[in-house]
C-alpha positions as CSV (number, residue, x, y, z in Angstrom):
1,M,-6.1,8.8,-18.0
2,F,-8.2,11.8,-17.0
3,S,-10.9,9.4,-15.7
4,V,-12.9,11.5,-13.2
5,R,-10.7,14.5,-13.7
6,N,-11.9,17.7,-15.3
7,A,-9.7,18.2,-18.4
8,R,-9.8,22.0,-18.2
9,G,-8.5,22.1,-14.6
10,L,-7.0,18.5,-14.8
11,S,-8.2,17.5,-11.3
12,F,-8.3,13.8,-10.6
13,A,-9.9,11.6,-7.9
14,I,-7.5,8.6,-7.4
15,P,-10.0,6.6,-5.3
16,A,-12.2,6.0,-8.3
17,L,-9.6,4.2,-10.4
18,A,-8.1,2.5,-7.3
19,A,-11.5,1.1,-6.7
20,L,-11.6,-0.2,-10.2
21,A,-8.3,-2.0,-9.7
22,V,-9.2,-3.5,-6.4
23,A,-12.8,-4.2,-6.8
24,G,-12.7,-4.9,-10.5
25,C,-15.7,-2.8,-11.6
26,G,-16.2,-4.5,-15.0
27,S,-14.3,-7.7,-15.5
28,Q,-10.8,-8.9,-14.8
29,S,-9.4,-11.5,-17.0
30,T,-6.2,-13.6,-17.6
31,V,-7.4,-15.1,-20.9
32,G,-8.8,-12.9,-23.7
33,S,-11.7,-13.9,-25.8
34,S,-11.4,-14.6,-29.5
35,G,-11.4,-11.0,-30.8
36,S,-11.9,-9.4,-34.2
37,S,-9.6,-10.6,-37.0
38,T,-7.3,-8.1,-38.6
39,P,-7.5,-8.9,-42.4
40,N,-5.8,-6.8,-45.0
41,E,-4.2,-4.3,-42.6
42,T,-2.4,-1.3,-43.9
43,L,0.0,0.5,-41.7
44,V,-1.0,4.2,-42.0
45,W,1.3,5.8,-39.4
46,S,3.9,4.8,-36.9
47,D,6.8,6.2,-34.8
48,E,9.5,3.6,-34.3
49,F,11.7,5.9,-32.3
50,N,14.8,4.9,-34.3
51,Q,15.9,8.4,-35.4
52,S,18.8,8.8,-33.0
53,N,22.4,7.6,-32.7
54,G,22.4,9.1,-29.2
55,S,19.8,10.9,-27.1
56,S,17.5,13.2,-29.0
57,Q,14.0,14.7,-28.7
58,P,11.0,12.9,-30.1
59,D,10.0,13.7,-33.7
60,S,8.3,17.1,-33.5
61,S,6.2,16.3,-36.6
62,N,4.6,13.6,-34.4
63,W,4.8,14.7,-30.8
64,A,4.3,17.9,-28.8
65,Y,4.6,18.5,-25.1
66,R,2.1,19.4,-22.5
67,T,4.0,21.3,-19.8
68,G,3.3,22.6,-16.3
69,A,2.3,21.4,-12.9
70,G,0.4,18.2,-12.5
71,N,-3.0,18.1,-10.7
72,S,-3.6,17.6,-7.1
73,P,-2.8,15.1,-5.7
74,E,-0.3,14.4,-8.5
75,L,3.3,15.4,-7.7
76,E,4.8,15.8,-11.1
77,I,5.7,18.9,-13.1
78,Y,5.6,18.2,-16.9
79,C,8.7,19.4,-18.7
80,N,9.7,19.6,-22.4
81,G,13.1,18.7,-23.7
82,E,14.5,22.2,-23.8
83,A,13.2,24.0,-20.7
84,S,15.7,24.8,-18.0
85,V,13.3,26.5,-15.7
86,S,13.6,24.8,-12.3
87,P,12.9,22.1,-11.5
88,C,13.1,21.1,-15.2
89,N,16.6,20.4,-16.4
90,S,17.5,20.3,-20.1
91,T,20.6,18.3,-19.4
92,Q,18.4,15.6,-17.9
93,P,15.4,15.5,-20.3
94,N,12.3,13.7,-19.1
95,A,11.5,12.5,-22.6
96,Y,14.1,11.4,-25.2
97,V,14.8,8.9,-27.9
98,G,17.9,6.8,-26.9
99,S,20.4,5.0,-29.1
100,D,18.6,1.8,-27.9
101,G,15.7,2.7,-30.2
102,Y,13.2,3.4,-27.4
103,L,11.3,6.5,-26.3
104,H,12.2,7.1,-22.7
105,I,9.7,8.9,-20.5
106,V,11.3,9.5,-17.1
107,A,9.8,10.7,-13.8
108,R,12.5,11.7,-11.4
109,Q,12.4,13.3,-7.9
110,A,13.5,16.9,-8.0
111,A,12.7,17.8,-4.3
112,A,10.5,16.5,-1.5
113,N,7.1,15.8,-3.0
114,T,8.2,17.2,-6.3
115,Y,8.9,15.2,-9.5
116,T,9.6,16.1,-13.1
117,S,8.0,14.0,-15.8
118,A,6.8,14.3,-19.4
119,M,3.5,14.2,-21.3
120,L,3.7,13.8,-25.0
121,W,0.7,14.1,-27.4
122,T,0.0,14.2,-31.1
123,Q,-2.6,17.0,-30.8
124,G,-2.7,19.1,-33.9
125,L,-0.1,16.8,-35.6
126,Q,-1.5,13.2,-35.9
127,S,-5.0,12.0,-35.3
128,F,-7.0,8.9,-36.2
129,Q,-10.4,7.4,-36.3
130,Y,-11.0,3.6,-36.5
131,G,-8.5,0.8,-37.2
132,R,-6.0,-0.9,-34.9
133,I,-3.8,1.3,-32.6
134,E,-1.0,-0.3,-30.6
135,A,2.1,0.6,-28.6
136,R,4.8,-1.8,-27.4
137,M,6.0,-0.8,-23.9
138,K,7.9,-1.8,-20.8
139,L,6.6,0.0,-17.8
140,P,7.5,0.6,-14.2
141,S,5.6,-1.3,-11.5
142,V,6.7,0.8,-8.5
143,P,3.9,2.2,-6.3
144,G,3.4,5.9,-6.9
145,F,4.2,5.9,-10.7
146,W,1.3,5.9,-13.2
147,P,2.2,5.3,-16.9
148,A,-0.5,5.6,-19.5
149,F,-1.2,5.3,-23.3
150,W,-4.5,7.0,-24.2
151,M,-6.4,9.2,-26.6
152,L,-8.6,12.3,-26.6
153,G,-11.0,13.6,-29.2
154,N,-9.8,16.4,-31.5
155,N,-12.3,18.8,-30.1
156,F,-10.6,18.6,-26.7
157,S,-9.7,22.3,-26.8
158,Q,-13.1,23.4,-27.8
159,V,-15.4,21.5,-25.4
160,S,-15.2,20.5,-21.8
161,W,-14.1,17.0,-20.8
162,P,-15.6,14.4,-21.0
163,E,-17.6,15.6,-24.0
164,C,-14.6,15.2,-26.2
165,G,-14.3,11.5,-25.4
166,E,-11.4,9.6,-23.9
167,I,-10.0,6.1,-24.7
168,D,-7.5,4.8,-22.2
169,V,-5.7,2.1,-24.2
170,M,-3.6,1.2,-21.2
171,E,-2.8,2.5,-17.8
172,T,-1.3,0.9,-14.7
173,H,-0.6,2.1,-11.3
174,A,1.3,-0.7,-9.6
175,L,-1.5,-1.8,-7.3
176,S,-0.7,-5.1,-9.0
177,P,2.5,-5.2,-11.2
178,A,0.8,-7.7,-13.5
179,M,-2.5,-5.8,-14.1
180,V,-3.4,-3.1,-16.6
181,V,-6.6,-1.3,-17.2
182,G,-8.5,-0.3,-20.4
183,S,-11.4,2.1,-20.3
184,I,-13.5,4.7,-22.0
185,H,-15.0,8.0,-20.8
186,G,-17.4,10.5,-22.2
187,F,-20.5,12.5,-21.3
188,G,-22.5,10.5,-18.8
189,F,-19.8,7.8,-18.2
190,V,-16.7,8.6,-16.3
191,G,-14.7,6.9,-13.5
192,Q,-14.7,3.2,-12.8
193,Q,-18.0,2.2,-14.3
194,I,-16.7,1.9,-17.9
195,G,-13.4,0.0,-17.4
196,H,-12.0,-3.5,-17.3
197,S,-8.7,-4.8,-16.0
198,Y,-6.4,-7.5,-17.5
199,V,-4.0,-9.6,-15.5
200,L,-0.9,-10.8,-17.4
201,P,-0.1,-14.5,-17.4
202,A,1.7,-16.0,-14.4
203,S,5.4,-15.1,-14.1
204,S,4.9,-12.0,-16.3
205,N,4.5,-8.4,-15.3
206,V,4.5,-4.9,-16.9
207,S,8.1,-4.2,-15.9
208,S,9.9,-7.5,-16.5
209,D,8.9,-7.7,-20.2
210,F,7.8,-5.6,-23.2
211,H,4.1,-6.0,-23.9
212,T,1.8,-4.6,-26.6
213,Y,-1.3,-2.8,-25.6
214,G,-3.9,-1.9,-28.3
215,I,-7.4,-1.3,-29.4
216,L,-9.5,-2.5,-32.4
217,W,-11.7,0.5,-33.2
218,S,-14.6,0.2,-35.6
219,P,-17.9,2.1,-35.9
220,Q,-20.0,1.6,-32.8
221,K,-17.4,-0.7,-31.2
222,L,-14.1,-0.5,-29.2
223,E,-12.1,-3.6,-28.2
224,F,-9.1,-3.8,-26.0
225,Y,-6.3,-6.3,-26.2
226,V,-2.9,-7.2,-24.8
227,D,0.0,-8.8,-26.8
228,D,-2.2,-10.1,-29.7
229,P,-5.2,-8.6,-31.4
230,T,-7.0,-11.9,-30.9
231,N,-6.5,-11.6,-27.1
232,V,-9.5,-9.2,-26.6
233,Y,-10.3,-8.7,-22.9
234,N,-12.7,-5.8,-23.1
235,S,-15.3,-4.6,-25.5
236,F,-17.6,-1.6,-25.6
237,T,-20.6,-0.5,-27.8
238,P,-23.1,2.3,-27.3
239,E,-25.4,-0.3,-25.7
240,T,-22.9,-0.8,-22.9
241,L,-23.2,2.8,-21.8
242,P,-25.5,3.9,-18.9
243,P,-28.8,5.6,-19.7
244,G,-28.3,9.2,-20.9
245,A,-24.7,8.7,-21.9
246,I,-23.4,9.9,-25.3
247,W,-21.1,7.7,-27.4
248,P,-18.4,10.1,-28.7
249,F,-16.2,7.7,-30.7
250,D,-17.8,7.9,-34.2
251,S,-18.0,11.7,-34.6
252,Q,-14.3,12.7,-34.9
253,K,-10.7,11.7,-34.9
254,F,-8.7,11.2,-31.7
255,F,-5.1,12.1,-30.9
256,L,-2.6,10.0,-28.9
257,V,-1.1,10.7,-25.5
258,L,1.8,9.1,-23.6
259,N,2.7,10.2,-20.1
260,M,3.7,9.2,-16.6
261,S,2.2,10.9,-13.6
262,V,3.4,10.5,-10.0
263,W,1.2,10.0,-7.0
264,S,1.9,10.2,-3.3
265,P,3.5,8.3,-1.8
266,A,6.0,7.5,-4.6
267,S,8.4,4.8,-3.4
268,A,11.4,5.5,-5.6
269,G,13.3,8.6,-6.7
270,Q,13.2,7.8,-10.5
271,E,11.4,5.5,-12.8
272,E,10.9,5.3,-16.6
273,M,8.6,3.9,-19.2
274,L,10.1,2.6,-22.4
275,V,8.1,2.8,-25.7
276,D,9.4,0.7,-28.5
277,Y,6.9,1.9,-31.1
278,V,3.4,3.3,-31.6
279,R,1.6,2.1,-34.7
280,V,-1.8,2.7,-36.4
281,W,-3.2,0.3,-39.0
282,D,-6.2,0.8,-41.3
283,E,-8.3,-2.3,-41.7
284,Q,-10.6,-3.5,-44.4
285,T,-13.3,-3.7,-41.7
286,A,-12.7,-0.2,-40.3
287,K,-12.4,2.8,-42.5
288,T,-9.9,5.5,-41.4
289,N,-11.2,9.1,-42.1
290,E,-8.8,11.1,-44.1
């Protein structure tokens, strides 16, 4: 999600990922390859977002908020569930668990060229290395809104981005409502050169149906899939990196991030992403560090 942004200052150059989506740097696929099997999986962590009989905040043992202004040219201000400092409004939270059993992340217009939204992450609470990591989501497909499910290395606060490493399990930005992007970033490989897009089957898109987006992560390998772990559309190893790049995905655990940013020009006053669950499995073929 940071892509070519600097994580300290959180600046982002939208043309890079737009170029990925339009030009397809990497591959674009409608049919996944036969991916890694998932034998003897053990669910090691999940959030099913079922803790509420009404509207409530996400489980604080799993999720914390990043708050504050987005990054130019982003239009959002990230709010937590309690802040009432303008334009955030605690009576209209930007992230909540509803009685429908979904996590809602809502971006809404607060003023001209100003939106409130939410970024949730598990930094300092839950982190993982290796296994299968998946979220089931229904996403907006309206131009201007950019939902994402991604991961950052645990040393994010100690080193500059992209040295910490980044795994973009899924992001979409409505250039095509049926297309999502999976990518990785690290020292020596940022932007569109290490990313692939996936086009959902005909008559399906990210907003009409729930879909699962996940990765199969093992030593020296990351695979990306949609809807089924055998539907792998994207695979990376250290050998796929450009010369001089450093593979950061075997040296530490990574934490999870869910957010929706807003880009100009947004074409609606409010949109939301729904998250049914986030789950992490250990696999016999991929050892999870304790």
